[in-house]
N, CA, C and O atoms as a GROMACS GRO file, in nm:
protein
  480
    1MET      N    1  -0.255   4.185   0.849
    1MET     CA    2  -0.277   4.356   0.847
    1MET      C    3  -0.348   4.433   0.964
    1MET      O    4  -0.470   4.434   0.984
    2GLU      N    5  -0.270   4.484   1.022
    2GLU     CA    6  -0.304   4.562   1.149
    2GLU      C    7  -0.438   4.676   1.129
    2GLU      O    8  -0.416   4.786   1.079
    3PRO      N    9  -0.577   4.636   1.172
    3PRO     CA   10  -0.659   4.751   1.114
    3PRO      C   11  -0.649   4.893   1.180
    3PRO      O   12  -0.648   4.924   1.299
    4ILE      N   13  -0.638   4.991   1.034
    4ILE     CA   14  -0.645   5.109   1.082
    4ILE      C   15  -0.744   5.242   1.172
    4ILE      O   16  -0.841   5.301   1.124
    5THR      N   17  -0.705   5.257   1.261
    5THR     CA   18  -0.828   5.323   1.345
    5THR      C   19  -0.790   5.477   1.293
    5THR      O   20  -0.687   5.508   1.232
    6MET      N   21  -0.886   5.556   1.328
    6MET     CA   22  -0.920   5.683   1.331
    6MET      C   23  -1.011   5.744   1.425
    6MET      O   24  -1.115   5.696   1.471
    7ASN      N   25  -0.946   5.879   1.452
    7ASN     CA   26  -1.078   5.961   1.529
    7ASN      C   27  -1.148   6.040   1.397
    7ASN      O   28  -1.064   6.064   1.310
    8ILE      N   29  -1.297   6.091   1.360
    8ILE     CA   30  -1.300   6.135   1.280
    8ILE      C   31  -1.465   6.215   1.330
    8ILE      O   32  -1.547   6.173   1.412
    9PRO      N   33  -1.468   6.330   1.255
    9PRO     CA   34  -1.590   6.394   1.304
    9PRO      C   35  -1.710   6.306   1.207
    9PRO      O   36  -1.667   6.249   1.107
   10VAL      N   37  -1.843   6.296   1.234
   10VAL     CA   38  -1.951   6.232   1.209
   10VAL      C   39  -2.064   6.280   1.160
   10VAL      O   40  -2.111   6.376   1.222
   11LEU      N   41  -2.127   6.237   1.058
   11LEU     CA   42  -2.263   6.308   0.990
   11LEU      C   43  -2.331   6.194   0.999
   11LEU      O   44  -2.319   6.104   0.916
   12ALA      N   45  -2.419   6.185   1.113
   12ALA     CA   46  -2.537   6.124   1.126
   12ALA      C   47  -2.656   6.114   0.988
   12ALA      O   48  -2.736   6.205   1.009
   13LEU      N   49  -2.680   6.070   0.913
   13LEU     CA   50  -2.782   6.062   0.810
   13LEU      C   51  -2.916   5.974   0.809
   13LEU      O   52  -2.931   5.853   0.831
   14ARG      N   53  -3.011   6.078   0.774
   14ARG     CA   54  -3.130   6.044   0.768
   14ARG      C   55  -3.183   5.999   0.628
   14ARG      O   56  -3.203   6.079   0.536
   15GLY      N   57  -3.204   5.866   0.620
   15GLY     CA   58  -3.294   5.837   0.515
   15GLY      C   59  -3.142   5.808   0.402
   15GLY      O   60  -3.165   5.764   0.289
   16LEU      N   61  -3.066   5.824   0.424
   16LEU     CA   62  -2.974   5.801   0.323
   16LEU      C   63  -2.819   5.711   0.375
   16LEU      O   64  -2.754   5.708   0.480
   17THR      N   65  -2.806   5.645   0.237
   17THR     CA   66  -2.696   5.542   0.281
   17THR      C   67  -2.570   5.616   0.169
   17THR      O   68  -2.593   5.628   0.048
   18VAL      N   69  -2.443   5.659   0.231
   18VAL     CA   70  -2.353   5.647   0.115
   18VAL      C   71  -2.234   5.530   0.115
   18VAL      O   72  -2.197   5.463   0.211
   19PHE      N   73  -2.181   5.526  -0.032
   19PHE     CA   74  -2.116   5.369  -0.011
   19PHE      C   75  -1.991   5.422  -0.121
   19PHE      O   76  -2.022   5.491  -0.218
   20PRO      N   77  -1.878   5.390  -0.099
   20PRO     CA   78  -1.755   5.389  -0.137
   20PRO      C   79  -1.763   5.431  -0.286
   20PRO      O   80  -1.838   5.352  -0.344
   21HIS      N   81  -1.710   5.532  -0.377
   21HIS     CA   82  -1.713   5.576  -0.519
   21HIS      C   83  -1.837   5.615  -0.531
   21HIS      O   84  -1.895   5.605  -0.639
   22MET      N   85  -1.883   5.653  -0.446
   22MET     CA   86  -2.053   5.720  -0.447
   22MET      C   87  -2.045   5.880  -0.423
   22MET      O   88  -2.000   5.922  -0.316
   23THR      N   89  -2.091   5.969  -0.526
   23THR     CA   90  -2.097   6.104  -0.538
   23THR      C   91  -2.251   6.147  -0.482
   23THR      O   92  -2.351   6.149  -0.553
   24LEU      N   93  -2.249   6.172  -0.382
   24LEU     CA   94  -2.388   6.246  -0.376
   24LEU      C   95  -2.385   6.390  -0.290
   24LEU      O   96  -2.300   6.416  -0.206
   25THR      N   97  -2.477   6.464  -0.322
   25THR     CA   98  -2.517   6.603  -0.279
   25THR      C   99  -2.620   6.562  -0.182
   25THR      O  100  -2.690   6.462  -0.201
   26PHE      N  101  -2.632   6.656  -0.054
   26PHE     CA  102  -2.733   6.627   0.012
   26PHE      C  103  -2.743   6.794   0.111
   26PHE      O  104  -2.636   6.852   0.130
   27ASP      N  105  -2.870   6.856   0.164
   27ASP     CA  106  -2.904   6.944   0.283
   27ASP      C  107  -2.850   6.909   0.373
   27ASP      O  108  -2.783   6.806   0.366
   28VAL      N  109  -2.857   6.978   0.486
   28VAL     CA  110  -2.764   6.968   0.652
   28VAL      C  111  -2.828   7.057   0.697
   28VAL      O  112  -2.785   7.167   0.663
   29GLU      N  113  -2.965   7.059   0.795
   29GLU     CA  114  -2.932   7.116   0.888
   29GLU      C  115  -2.962   7.127   1.011
   29GLU      O  116  -3.021   7.225   1.057
   30ARG      N  117  -2.928   7.039   1.070
   30ARG     CA  118  -2.868   7.012   1.197
   30ARG      C  119  -2.762   7.089   1.272
   30ARG      O  120  -2.661   7.109   1.204
   31ARG      N  121  -2.760   7.130   1.378
   31ARG     CA  122  -2.619   7.247   1.390
   31ARG      C  123  -2.493   7.145   1.452
   31ARG      O  124  -2.380   7.195   1.454
   32ILE      N  125  -2.506   7.031   1.494
   32ILE     CA  126  -2.388   6.925   1.509
   32ILE      C  127  -2.352   6.894   1.378
   32ILE      O  128  -2.249   6.949   1.339
   33SER      N  129  -2.403   6.827   1.307
   33SER     CA  130  -2.355   6.825   1.156
   33SER      C  131  -2.322   6.907   1.102
   33SER      O  132  -2.227   6.880   1.029
   34ILE      N  133  -2.364   7.034   1.098
   34ILE     CA  134  -2.270   7.145   1.029
   34ILE      C  135  -2.171   7.200   1.076
   34ILE      O  136  -2.096   7.268   1.005
   35THR      N  137  -2.144   7.172   1.256
   35THR     CA  138  -2.042   7.180   1.365
   35THR      C  139  -1.912   7.065   1.310
   35THR      O  140  -1.792   7.091   1.305
   36ALA      N  141  -1.968   6.956   1.278
   36ALA     CA  142  -1.901   6.841   1.209
   36ALA      C  143  -1.813   6.879   1.075
   36ALA      O  144  -1.690   6.882   1.063
   37LEU      N  145  -1.907   6.904   0.985
   37LEU     CA  146  -1.873   6.943   0.868
   37LEU      C  147  -1.760   7.047   0.863
   37LEU      O  148  -1.655   7.039   0.799
   38GLU      N  149  -1.812   7.174   0.965
   38GLU     CA  150  -1.690   7.276   0.947
   38GLU      C  151  -1.528   7.206   0.999
   38GLU      O  152  -1.426   7.214   0.931
   39ARG      N  153  -1.537   7.144   1.126
   39ARG     CA  154  -1.424   7.095   1.211
   39ARG      C  155  -1.409   6.973   1.075
   39ARG      O  156  -1.293   6.990   1.039
   40ALA      N  157  -1.457   6.886   1.004
   40ALA     CA  158  -1.374   6.834   0.894
   40ALA      C  159  -1.293   6.915   0.798
   40ALA      O  160  -1.180   6.892   0.755
   41MET      N  161  -1.377   7.016   0.774
   41MET     CA  162  -1.320   7.115   0.680
   41MET      C  163  -1.166   7.195   0.714
   41MET      O  164  -1.086   7.241   0.633
   42GLU      N  165  -1.160   7.190   0.864
   42GLU     CA  166  -1.042   7.248   0.886
   42GLU      C  167  -0.941   7.114   0.920
   42GLU      O  168  -0.835   7.137   0.979
   43ALA      N  169  -0.959   7.037   0.899
   43ALA     CA  170  -0.845   6.932   0.910
   43ALA      C  171  -0.804   6.870   0.776
   43ALA      O  172  -0.724   6.927   0.702
   44ASP      N  173  -0.884   6.703   0.734
   44ASP     CA  174  -0.855   6.642   0.560
   44ASP      C  175  -0.962   6.658   0.529
   44ASP      O  176  -0.970   6.579   0.435
   45GLN      N  177  -1.052   6.702   0.536
   45GLN     CA  178  -1.180   6.715   0.438
   45GLN      C  179  -1.270   6.577   0.494
   45GLN      O  180  -1.386   6.564   0.454
   46ASP      N  181  -1.220   6.492   0.573
   46ASP     CA  182  -1.277   6.357   0.614
   46ASP      C  183  -1.400   6.349   0.684
   46ASP      O  184  -1.408   6.425   0.781
   47ILE      N  185  -1.489   6.283   0.663
   47ILE     CA  186  -1.634   6.291   0.770
   47ILE      C  187  -1.664   6.136   0.751
   47ILE      O  188  -1.662   6.083   0.640
   48PHE      N  189  -1.700   6.049   0.901
   48PHE     CA  190  -1.751   5.921   0.844
   48PHE      C  191  -1.903   5.938   0.853
   48PHE      O  192  -1.950   5.981   0.959
   49LEU      N  193  -1.978   5.909   0.757
   49LEU     CA  194  -2.120   5.934   0.705
   49LEU      C  195  -2.155   5.817   0.799
   49LEU      O  196  -2.062   5.739   0.823
   50VAL      N  197  -2.269   5.794   0.851
   50VAL     CA  198  -2.349   5.672   0.927
   50VAL      C  199  -2.515   5.711   0.927
   50VAL      O  200  -2.578   5.814   0.948
   51THR      N  201  -2.544   5.603   0.899
   51THR     CA  202  -2.746   5.637   0.874
   51THR      C  203  -2.810   5.588   1.061
   51THR      O  204  -2.789   5.498   1.142
   52GLN      N  205  -2.873   5.681   1.054
   52GLN     CA  206  -2.962   5.670   1.179
   52GLN      C  207  -3.048   5.546   1.130
   52GLN      O  208  -3.076   5.504   1.018
   53ARG      N  209  -3.083   5.500   1.278
   53ARG     CA  210  -3.169   5.405   1.251
   53ARG      C  211  -3.312   5.445   1.248
   53ARG      O  212  -3.399   5.397   1.176
   54GLU      N  213  -3.326   5.546   1.340
   54GLU     CA  214  -3.485   5.607   1.325
   54GLU      C  215  -3.473   5.759   1.298
   54GLU      O  216  -3.409   5.835   1.371
   55ILE      N  217  -3.533   5.793   1.195
   55ILE     CA  218  -3.475   5.936   1.135
   55ILE      C  219  -3.539   6.049   1.250
   55ILE      O  220  -3.487   6.160   1.262
   56ALA      N  221  -3.633   6.015   1.314
   56ALA     CA  222  -3.722   6.109   1.404
   56ALA      C  223  -3.628   6.143   1.542
   56ALA      O  224  -3.661   6.217   1.634
   57VAL      N  225  -3.510   6.074   1.530
   57VAL     CA  226  -3.403   6.127   1.631
   57VAL      C  227  -3.312   6.268   1.609
   57VAL      O  228  -3.225   6.277   1.523
   58ASN      N  229  -3.343   6.359   1.690
   58ASN     CA  230  -3.249   6.469   1.676
   58ASN      C  231  -3.159   6.469   1.703
   58ASN      O  232  -3.081   6.518   1.622
   59ALA      N  233  -3.110   6.426   1.812
   59ALA     CA  234  -2.962   6.433   1.893
   59ALA      C  235  -2.927   6.271   1.919
   59ALA      O  236  -2.933   6.208   2.024
   60PRO      N  237  -2.886   6.227   1.778
   60PRO     CA  238  -2.844   6.075   1.774
   60PRO      C  239  -2.734   6.072   1.913
   60PRO      O  240  -2.666   6.165   1.958
   61ALA      N  241  -2.749   5.902   1.967
   61ALA     CA  242  -2.615   5.854   2.038
   61ALA      C  243  -2.555   5.751   1.971
   61ALA      O  244  -2.588   5.747   1.852
   62GLU      N  245  -2.500   5.689   1.997
   62GLU     CA  246  -2.462   5.575   1.962
   62GLU      C  247  -2.534   5.472   1.938
   62GLU      O  248  -2.524   5.419   1.827
   63LYS      N  249  -2.606   5.430   2.016
   63LYS     CA  250  -2.756   5.290   1.979
   63LYS      C  251  -2.810   5.353   1.891
   63LYS      O  252  -2.830   5.271   1.802
   64ASP      N  253  -2.864   5.492   1.846
   64ASP     CA  254  -2.907   5.540   1.763
   64ASP      C  255  -2.876   5.511   1.616
   64ASP      O  256  -2.959   5.521   1.525
   65LEU      N  257  -2.711   5.462   1.596
   65LEU     CA  258  -2.667   5.436   1.434
   65LEU      C  259  -2.622   5.330   1.472
   65LEU      O  260  -2.597   5.276   1.579
   66TYR      N  261  -2.612   5.288   1.268
   66TYR     CA  262  -2.540   5.159   1.246
   66TYR      C  263  -2.414   5.116   1.279
   66TYR      O  264  -2.360   5.175   1.373
   67GLU      N  265  -2.359   5.032   1.227
   67GLU     CA  266  -2.202   5.045   1.296
   67GLU      C  267  -2.125   5.043   1.200
   67GLU      O  268  -2.004   5.053   1.215
   68ILE      N  269  -2.208   5.024   1.034
   68ILE     CA  270  -2.116   5.044   0.947
   68ILE      C  271  -2.146   5.130   0.847
   68ILE      O  272  -2.244   5.106   0.777
   69GLY      N  273  -2.065   5.244   0.825
   69GLY     CA  274  -2.067   5.386   0.772
   69GLY      C  275  -1.985   5.404   0.653
   69GLY      O  276  -1.961   5.298   0.594
   70THR      N  277  -1.927   5.532   0.592
   70THR     CA  278  -1.846   5.539   0.512
   70THR      C  279  -1.761   5.643   0.578
   70THR      O  280  -1.801   5.709   0.673
   71ILE      N  281  -1.643   5.656   0.524
   71ILE     CA  282  -1.560   5.775   0.549
   71ILE      C  283  -1.562   5.829   0.410
   71ILE      O  284  -1.574   5.762   0.308
   72SER      N  285  -1.551   5.931   0.416
   72SER     CA  286  -1.600   5.998   0.298
   72SER      C  287  -1.527   6.113   0.272
   72SER      O  288  -1.483   6.166   0.374
   73HIS      N  289  -1.495   6.181   0.143
   73HIS     CA  290  -1.430   6.298   0.135
   73HIS      C  291  -1.530   6.419   0.109
   73HIS      O  292  -1.613   6.399   0.020
   74ILE      N  293  -1.534   6.559   0.182
   74ILE     CA  294  -1.617   6.614   0.133
   74ILE      C  295  -1.537   6.740   0.050
   74ILE      O  296  -1.442   6.807   0.091
   75THR      N  297  -1.622   6.753  -0.114
   75THR     CA  298  -1.580   6.807  -0.192
   75THR      C  299  -1.602   6.949  -0.220
   75THR      O  300  -1.518   7.032  -0.253
   76GLN      N  301  -1.767   6.967  -0.194
   76GLN     CA  302  -1.778   7.110  -0.131
   76GLN      C  303  -1.902   7.120  -0.074
   76GLN      O  304  -1.996   7.040  -0.077
   77ILE      N  305  -1.892   7.234  -0.018
   77ILE     CA  306  -1.960   7.318   0.032
   77ILE      C  307  -2.027   7.443   0.004
   77ILE      O  308  -1.962   7.539  -0.034
   78LEU      N  309  -2.170   7.451   0.022
   78LEU     CA  310  -2.265   7.589  -0.019
   78LEU      C  311  -2.336   7.631   0.115
   78LEU      O  312  -2.392   7.548   0.186
   79ARG      N  313  -2.330   7.747   0.141
   79ARG     CA  314  -2.401   7.778   0.229
   79ARG      C  315  -2.535   7.829   0.212
   79ARG      O  316  -2.541   7.952   0.209
   80LEU      N  317  -2.645   7.767   0.200
   80LEU     CA  318  -2.809   7.766   0.169
   80LEU      C  319  -2.888   7.904   0.267
   80LEU      O  320  -2.961   7.989   0.216
   81SER      N  321  -2.849   7.898   0.424
   81SER     CA  322  -2.893   8.011   0.489
   81SER      C  323  -2.827   8.029   0.604
   81SER      O  324  -2.732   7.951   0.607
   82PRO      N  325  -2.834   8.086   0.687
   82PRO     CA  326  -2.791   8.053   0.815
   82PRO      C  327  -2.744   7.932   0.913
   82PRO      O  328  -2.646   7.888   0.973
   83THR      N  329  -2.926   7.901   0.877
   83THR     CA  330  -2.908   7.707   0.932
   83THR      C  331  -2.940   7.639   0.849
   83THR      O  332  -3.033   7.560   0.868
   84ALA      N  333  -2.865   7.647   0.713
   84ALA     CA  334  -2.872   7.522   0.606
   84ALA      C  335  -2.763   7.534   0.516
   84ALA      O  336  -2.745   7.637   0.452
   85VAL      N  337  -2.701   7.448   0.509
   85VAL     CA  338  -2.575   7.402   0.395
   85VAL      C  339  -2.575   7.252   0.304
   85VAL      O  340  -2.583   7.135   0.342
   86ARG      N  341  -2.562   7.316   0.169
   86ARG     CA  342  -2.536   7.181   0.073
   86ARG      C  343  -2.465   7.139   0.094
   86ARG      O  344  -2.406   7.214   0.172
   87VAL      N  345  -2.403   7.044   0.080
   87VAL     CA  346  -2.278   6.939   0.113
   87VAL      C  347  -2.268   6.820  -0.048
   87VAL      O  348  -2.339   6.730  -0.094
   88MET      N  349  -2.159   6.879  -0.080
   88MET     CA  350  -2.104   6.714  -0.204
   88MET      C  351  -2.018   6.614  -0.137
   88MET      O  352  -1.935   6.664  -0.061
   89VAL      N  353  -2.019   6.511  -0.145
   89VAL     CA  354  -1.918   6.398  -0.086
   89VAL      C  355  -1.913   6.316  -0.172
   89VAL      O  356  -2.000   6.294  -0.256
   90GLU      N  357  -1.770   6.241  -0.155
   90GLU     CA  358  -1.768   6.118  -0.216
   90GLU      C  359  -1.714   6.044  -0.092
   90GLU      O  360  -1.650   6.083   0.006
   91GLY      N  361  -1.766   5.910  -0.132
   91GLY     CA  362  -1.768   5.784  -0.033
   91GLY      C  363  -1.595   5.733  -0.124
   91GLY      O  364  -1.559   5.727  -0.242
   92ARG      N  365  -1.523   5.703   0.020
   92ARG     CA  366  -1.400   5.640   0.014
   92ARG      C  367  -1.403   5.492   0.071
   92ARG      O  368  -1.401   5.391   0.001
   93ARG      N  369  -1.406   5.496   0.162
   93ARG     CA  370  -1.373   5.336   0.236
   93ARG      C  371  -1.547   5.318   0.307
   93ARG      O  372  -1.647   5.390   0.318
   94ARG      N  373  -1.512   5.196   0.338
   94ARG     CA  374  -1.588   5.118   0.459
   94ARG      C  375  -1.568   5.165   0.570
   94ARG      O  376  -1.450   5.197   0.576
   95ALA      N  377  -1.639   5.194   0.695
   95ALA     CA  378  -1.574   5.147   0.880
   95ALA      C  379  -1.661   5.143   0.922
   95ALA      O  380  -1.777   5.177   0.898
   96ARG      N  381  -1.594   5.087   1.010
   96ARG     CA  382  -1.688   5.056   1.155
   96ARG      C  383  -1.692   5.112   1.249
   96ARG      O  384  -1.592   5.109   1.321
   97LEU      N  385  -1.808   5.188   1.291
   97LEU     CA  386  -1.787   5.258   1.421
   97LEU      C  387  -1.792   5.180   1.550
   97LEU      O  388  -1.889   5.123   1.600
   98ARG      N  389  -1.659   5.191   1.598
   98ARG     CA  390  -1.619   5.106   1.725
   98ARG      C  391  -1.654   5.204   1.834
   98ARG      O  392  -1.690   5.148   1.937
   99ARG      N  393  -1.654   5.353   1.839
   99ARG     CA  394  -1.703   5.399   1.981
   99ARG      C  395  -1.726   5.570   1.920
   99ARG      O  396  -1.658   5.611   1.826
  100LEU      N  397  -1.815   5.643   1.980
  100LEU     CA  398  -1.867   5.769   1.989
  100LEU      C  399  -1.892   5.793   2.105
  100LEU      O  400  -1.980   5.777   2.190
  101TRP      N  401  -1.727   5.867   2.079
  101TRP     CA  402  -1.690   5.921   2.227
  101TRP      C  403  -1.735   6.096   2.222
  101TRP      O  404  -1.711   6.144   2.332
  102GLN      N  405  -1.769   6.159   2.165
  102GLN     CA  406  -1.800   6.269   2.126
  102GLN      C  407  -1.906   6.333   2.130
  102GLN      O  408  -1.840   6.420   2.188
  103THR      N  409  -2.039   6.391   2.123
  103THR     CA  410  -2.169   6.416   2.103
  103THR      C  411  -2.199   6.554   2.089
  103THR      O  412  -2.277   6.600   2.006
  104GLU      N  413  -2.128   6.625   2.182
  104GLU     CA  414  -2.121   6.803   2.128
  104GLU      C  415  -1.996   6.890   2.163
  104GLU      O  416  -1.967   6.920   2.279
  105PRO      N  417  -1.940   6.919   2.080
  105PRO     CA  418  -2.034   7.045   2.007
  105PRO      C  419  -2.077   6.944   1.858
  105PRO      O  420  -2.182   6.975   1.801
  106PHE      N  421  -2.016   6.855   1.816
  106PHE     CA  422  -2.031   6.770   1.710
  106PHE      C  423  -2.020   6.638   1.743
  106PHE      O  424  -1.969   6.600   1.848
  107LEU      N  425  -2.076   6.548   1.638
  107LEU     CA  426  -2.052   6.405   1.693
  107LEU      C  427  -1.925   6.351   1.642
  107LEU      O  428  -1.902   6.345   1.521
  108GLN      N  429  -1.846   6.312   1.729
  108GLN     CA  430  -1.687   6.241   1.699
  108GLN      C  431  -1.682   6.116   1.750
  108GLN      O  432  -1.718   6.099   1.867
  109ALA      N  433  -1.646   6.028   1.688
  109ALA     CA  434  -1.611   5.916   1.651
  109ALA      C  435  -1.474   5.818   1.650
  109ALA      O  436  -1.382   5.856   1.578
  110ASN      N  437  -1.462   5.720   1.709
  110ASN     CA  438  -1.347   5.603   1.674
  110ASN      C  439  -1.407   5.536   1.589
  110ASN      O  440  -1.514   5.479   1.611
  111VAL      N  441  -1.328   5.532   1.452
  111VAL     CA  442  -1.380   5.430   1.354
  111VAL      C  443  -1.240   5.340   1.295
  111VAL      O  444  -1.123   5.377   1.296
  112GLU      N  445  -1.292   5.224   1.248
  112GLU     CA  446  -1.195   5.117   1.187
  112GLU      C  447  -1.238   5.071   1.055
  112GLU      O  448  -1.326   4.993   1.019
  113GLU      N  449  -1.120   5.170   0.973
  113GLU     CA  450  -1.148   5.091   0.838
  113GLU      C  451  -1.154   4.946   0.812
  113GLU      O  452  -1.083   4.862   0.866
  114LEU      N  453  -1.243   4.924   0.726
  114LEU     CA  454  -1.224   4.768   0.699
  114LEU      C  455  -1.211   4.743   0.565
  114LEU      O  456  -1.237   4.827   0.479
  115GLU      N  457  -1.167   4.617   0.540
  115GLU     CA  458  -1.084   4.620   0.434
  115GLU      C  459  -1.181   4.564   0.318
  115GLU      O  460  -1.261   4.473   0.340
  116GLU      N  461  -1.172   4.610   0.227
  116GLU     CA  462  -1.266   4.590   0.110
  116GLU      C  463  -1.233   4.421   0.048
  116GLU      O  464  -1.126   4.365   0.071
  117ILE      N  465  -1.295   4.386   0.004
  117ILE     CA  466  -1.314   4.219  -0.036
  117ILE      C  467  -1.348   4.240  -0.196
  117ILE      O  468  -1.448   4.305  -0.227
  118GLU      N  469  -1.271   4.191  -0.283
  118GLU     CA  470  -1.276   4.186  -0.412
  118GLU      C  471  -1.351   4.036  -0.467
  118GLU      O  472  -1.303   3.923  -0.464
  119VAL      N  473  -1.477   4.078  -0.513
  119VAL     CA  474  -1.570   4.006  -0.595
  119VAL      C  475  -1.516   3.974  -0.724
  119VAL      O  476  -1.487   4.068  -0.799
  120THR      N  477  -1.498   3.849  -0.763
  120THR     CA  478  -1.458   3.810  -0.900
  120THR      C  479  -1.568   3.684  -0.958
  120THR      O  480  -1.554   3.636  -1.071
   0.00000   0.00000   0.00000
């Protein structure tokens, strides 16, 4: 089966990891992350959530992100202030970061869906 690839907005997570079939609520304050959420909401509400290697990095590049993340569906966004939002996401599918091809005004990447292996 040919792997499914897509270009999708990316949200780099600090100290969090999202897995498939998991629902999580967290706060977002970085401008590039809020812009990525807004862009995802304009499309199909899917976003690639991937954990940063070092939480102190404020403007992550491809080398600052782990290779495996989760394509997630945004279920709700609540604006807390002009510079912060609270977002609720549902993890859908694991994916591999193939290339981070945009860093401004938000992160965007080409990702490849990973096949789920059923454990018996």
